C-alpha positions as CSV (number, residue, x, y, z in Angstrom):
1,M,66.5,86.5,0.4
2,A,68.1,88.5,-3.0
3,R,66.3,91.8,-2.5
4,R,67.7,95.0,-2.0
5,S,64.9,96.5,0.5
6,S,63.1,94.9,3.1
7,E,60.1,96.7,1.8
8,L,58.8,94.4,-0.7
9,S,56.1,96.2,-2.9
10,Q,58.3,97.9,-5.0
11,S,60.2,94.9,-6.1
12,T,57.9,92.0,-6.1
13,D,54.0,91.1,-6.8
14,V,53.1,90.7,-3.0
15,S,50.4,93.5,-3.3
16,I,48.3,91.6,-5.5
17,R,48.4,88.6,-3.8
18,P,45.4,88.8,-1.8
19,E,46.6,85.8,0.2
20,F,49.1,88.2,2.0
21,A,46.8,91.1,2.4
22,D,46.5,91.4,6.2
23,R,50.3,91.7,6.5
24,R,50.5,95.1,5.0
25,S,51.6,97.3,7.9
26,S,53.5,100.8,8.8
27,K,57.0,100.4,10.2
28,V,59.9,103.0,10.6
29,L,63.0,102.5,8.4
30,D,65.8,104.6,8.7
31,G,64.0,107.3,10.6
32,G,60.9,107.7,8.4
33,S,57.7,105.8,8.4
34,V,57.1,103.5,5.6
35,T,53.7,101.7,4.7
36,G,54.0,98.2,3.1
37,W,54.9,95.0,2.6
38,F,58.3,93.8,4.9
39,S,60.2,91.0,5.2
40,E,60.3,89.7,8.4
41,D,56.6,89.2,8.4
42,F,57.1,86.3,6.0
43,T,58.6,82.9,6.4
44,L,61.2,82.0,3.6
45,A,58.8,79.6,2.1
46,E,56.1,82.3,1.9
47,L,58.7,84.4,0.2
48,Q,59.7,82.5,-2.3
49,T,56.2,82.4,-3.6
50,L,56.6,85.8,-4.9
51,N,57.5,86.9,-8.3
52,C,59.5,89.6,-8.8
53,R,58.9,93.1,-10.5
54,E,60.9,96.1,-11.7
55,A,61.5,98.6,-8.5
56,Q,62.0,101.5,-11.0
57,P,59.5,100.8,-13.9
58,D,60.3,104.8,-14.9
59,I,63.8,104.4,-15.2
60,R,63.7,100.6,-17.1
61,P,60.7,100.4,-18.6
62,Q,62.5,97.3,-20.7
63,N,62.5,95.6,-17.8
64,V,58.4,96.0,-16.8
65,A,58.1,93.3,-19.4
66,L,59.7,90.4,-16.9
67,N,57.8,91.4,-14.4
68,G,55.9,88.2,-12.7
69,K,58.5,85.8,-14.8
70,E,61.2,84.8,-12.0
71,P,60.2,83.9,-8.1
72,V,62.4,85.8,-5.3
73,L,65.4,84.0,-4.9
74,A,67.0,82.6,-1.3
75,L,70.5,83.0,-1.1
76,S,71.4,79.4,-1.6
77,D,70.1,80.1,-5.2
78,V,72.2,82.7,-5.7
79,L,74.9,80.5,-4.3
80,S,74.1,77.9,-6.9
81,I,74.0,79.8,-9.8
82,A,77.5,81.3,-9.6
83,R,78.5,77.6,-8.7
84,A,77.0,76.6,-11.8
85,G,78.4,79.7,-14.0
86,C,81.8,78.8,-12.4
87,V,81.6,75.2,-14.1
88,R,79.9,76.5,-17.2
89,A,82.5,79.2,-17.9
90,A,85.4,77.6,-16.8
91,R,86.2,80.8,-14.5
92,T,85.9,81.6,-11.1
93,I,82.6,83.6,-10.5
94,G,81.8,85.0,-6.7
95,V,78.7,86.4,-4.8
96,C,78.7,90.1,-3.2
97,V,76.0,89.4,-0.1
98,A,74.9,92.5,1.6
99,L,74.0,92.4,5.3
100,V,70.9,95.3,5.0
101,R,70.2,97.1,8.1
102,P,71.5,94.2,10.8
103,T,70.3,96.5,13.9
104,Y,66.9,96.7,12.6
105,Y,66.5,92.9,12.2
106,Q,67.8,92.7,15.8
107,G,65.5,94.6,17.2
108,V,62.9,92.8,15.8
109,G,64.1,89.4,17.1
110,L,66.5,88.2,13.9
111,D,69.9,88.1,14.0
112,V,70.9,88.1,10.2
113,V,74.7,88.2,11.5
114,Q,74.1,84.6,12.8
115,R,72.1,83.5,10.1
116,L,74.3,84.4,7.5
117,A,77.4,83.1,8.7
118,D,75.9,79.6,9.6
119,E,74.4,79.6,6.0
120,L,77.4,80.4,4.1
121,G,79.3,77.8,6.3
122,S,76.8,75.3,5.3
123,E,77.5,76.0,1.7
124,G,81.2,75.2,2.3
125,Y,82.0,79.1,2.1
126,I,85.0,78.5,5.3
127,S,88.0,80.1,3.9
128,A,88.7,83.9,2.9
129,A,89.7,82.5,-0.3
130,A,86.7,82.1,-1.5
131,A,85.0,83.3,-4.3
132,I,82.3,85.4,-2.0
133,W,82.4,88.8,0.2
134,T,80.4,90.0,2.9
135,Q,79.2,93.7,2.6
136,A,77.5,95.6,5.5
137,L,76.9,99.4,6.1
138,E,77.6,99.3,9.9
139,P,81.1,98.1,11.2
140,E,79.5,96.8,14.1
141,A,77.7,94.1,11.9
142,L,80.9,93.1,10.1
143,A,82.7,92.6,13.6
144,A,80.1,90.5,14.6
145,F,80.5,88.4,11.5
146,A,84.2,88.3,11.7
147,K,84.0,86.3,14.8
148,L,81.8,84.0,12.8
149,S,83.1,83.5,9.9
150,P,86.5,83.8,7.8
151,V,85.2,84.8,4.7
152,R,86.3,88.6,3.2
153,R,84.6,91.3,4.4
154,M,83.8,94.9,3.1
155,L,82.8,97.9,4.5
156,L,80.4,100.5,3.0
157,V,80.9,104.0,2.8
158,G,78.3,106.7,2.1
159,S,78.4,110.2,0.0
160,G,79.8,112.7,2.3
161,Q,82.6,113.5,4.1
162,P,85.6,111.1,2.7
163,P,87.0,108.9,5.7
164,D,90.1,110.0,7.0
165,A,93.2,108.1,8.2
166,S,91.7,107.0,11.3
167,A,88.5,106.1,10.0
168,L,90.7,103.6,7.3
169,A,92.8,102.2,10.3
170,A,89.2,101.6,12.3
171,A,87.7,100.1,8.8
172,G,90.5,97.6,8.4
173,S,90.0,96.4,12.0
174,V,86.8,95.0,10.7
175,A,87.3,94.9,7.0
176,H,89.1,93.7,3.8
177,A,87.6,96.5,1.6
178,I,85.6,99.5,1.3
179,S,83.2,100.1,-1.3
180,A,82.9,103.8,-1.3
181,E,80.0,105.8,-3.0
182,Q,81.6,107.3,-6.5
183,D,81.6,110.8,-5.4
184,L,84.1,109.8,-2.9
185,L,86.2,108.7,-5.3
186,I,85.7,111.0,-8.1
187,S,84.8,114.5,-8.1
188,S,81.8,115.2,-9.7
189,D,82.6,117.8,-12.4
190,A,83.7,117.2,-16.0
191,T,86.9,116.2,-15.1
192,L,86.2,113.3,-13.1
193,S,89.4,113.7,-11.8
194,P,90.8,111.3,-8.6
195,T,89.9,111.9,-5.1
196,P,92.9,110.7,-2.6
197,L,90.4,107.5,-1.5
198,A,91.4,104.9,-3.1
199,G,95.2,105.6,-2.7
200,Q,94.6,106.3,1.1
201,A,92.5,103.4,1.6
202,H,95.2,100.9,0.0
203,A,98.1,102.6,2.0
204,A,95.9,101.4,4.8
205,G,95.9,98.0,3.5
206,L,92.2,97.8,1.8
207,R,91.1,97.2,-1.4
208,V,88.6,100.0,-2.6
209,F,85.5,99.2,-4.9
210,S,83.0,101.6,-6.0
211,R,79.1,101.6,-5.0
212,T,77.0,100.3,-8.5
213,A,77.7,102.5,-11.5
214,R,74.5,102.5,-13.7
215,G,73.9,103.8,-17.3
216,E,71.0,105.5,-17.2
217,N,70.7,109.6,-16.6
218,A,69.2,109.6,-13.6
219,F,72.5,107.5,-11.6
220,L,74.9,109.6,-13.9
221,P,76.5,112.7,-12.8
222,P,75.5,115.9,-15.1
223,S,77.9,116.4,-17.5
224,L,78.1,112.5,-18.7
225,R,73.9,112.8,-19.2
226,R,72.6,112.7,-22.4
227,G,69.2,114.4,-23.0
228,D,66.6,115.4,-20.1
229,A,65.2,111.9,-19.9
230,P,65.7,110.0,-16.6
231,A,65.7,106.9,-18.4
232,A,67.7,107.4,-21.5
233,R,71.4,106.4,-21.3
234,G,74.5,108.5,-20.3
235,D,78.3,107.8,-20.7
236,A,78.5,105.5,-18.7
237,R,81.7,104.1,-19.9
238,K,83.7,107.5,-19.3
239,L,82.3,107.4,-15.4
240,I,84.0,103.6,-15.2
241,A,87.0,104.3,-17.1
242,A,87.5,107.6,-14.4
243,L,86.6,105.1,-11.7
244,F,89.2,102.4,-12.8
245,A,91.7,105.2,-13.0
246,A,91.4,106.4,-9.7
247,G,92.5,103.1,-8.8
248,V,89.3,101.4,-7.5
249,D,89.9,97.2,-7.7
250,G,87.0,96.7,-8.9
251,L,83.2,98.2,-9.2
252,A,79.6,97.2,-8.8
253,T,77.7,97.8,-12.0
254,D,74.1,96.8,-13.8
255,I,76.7,97.1,-17.2
256,P,79.4,94.8,-16.9
257,A,80.1,94.3,-20.5
258,E,81.1,98.0,-20.7
259,A,82.8,97.9,-17.4
260,A,84.7,94.8,-18.7
261,R,85.9,96.6,-21.9
262,A,86.9,99.9,-19.6
263,R,89.4,97.7,-17.7
264,R,91.3,96.3,-20.8
265,S,91.6,99.6,-21.8
266,L,92.5,100.8,-18.6
267,A,95.1,97.9,-18.9
268,R,96.4,98.1,-22.4
269,S,97.0,101.9,-21.8
């Protein structure tokens, strides 16, 4: 399903659905106790009866008006939307699928790696040239997926210590690309200067992508914020331009029009 988290109460209307009141429970996620409604306790048909909600209304109040207007999508729905877009726009529109907490799901009896490989195969994504990426934070999951499907794989790299040459070589054994947090690709000070990571990853035969660039102050480096309100729009264009200048091949973003302009501007310079 197309949700960022296995806990559903923030991004769907499950908490106000009386038929699912008895599904509320507490579980350990990422080392902490979380109480709510969890995707693994529902069938896919039940999940598709839920409606989407803005998960961060304080940051994106403009989206609250859309609460309850759209159902939760299954992967097959997302793939259909992408294929229809290819026809409508006469260009390639791909999909990037994330394997979220595959080890956790394995522990509750759900082999999401096998399920994803099976579904992509049944949908016709059977080549490394297919317009799709599969990404995961867990390299073991990508290694397992590689044995089941030929589609391209992307290893997510979190903040902290940037991967060294041996780590990049290990990444290359399970993935075709890395997707790194922004602080691994550019400095967090006002210069936004590039780090060596993109060049090192390219030298290791990996493509390089940045994790999601967003426009609100809450998600931007201090030097790019405009005012103190977390929901106010900052100077995301400078962030995106700095990421492209650092050598990324692409990035995830909530503001694709600004990203496209930054990419075109860099290509002309």
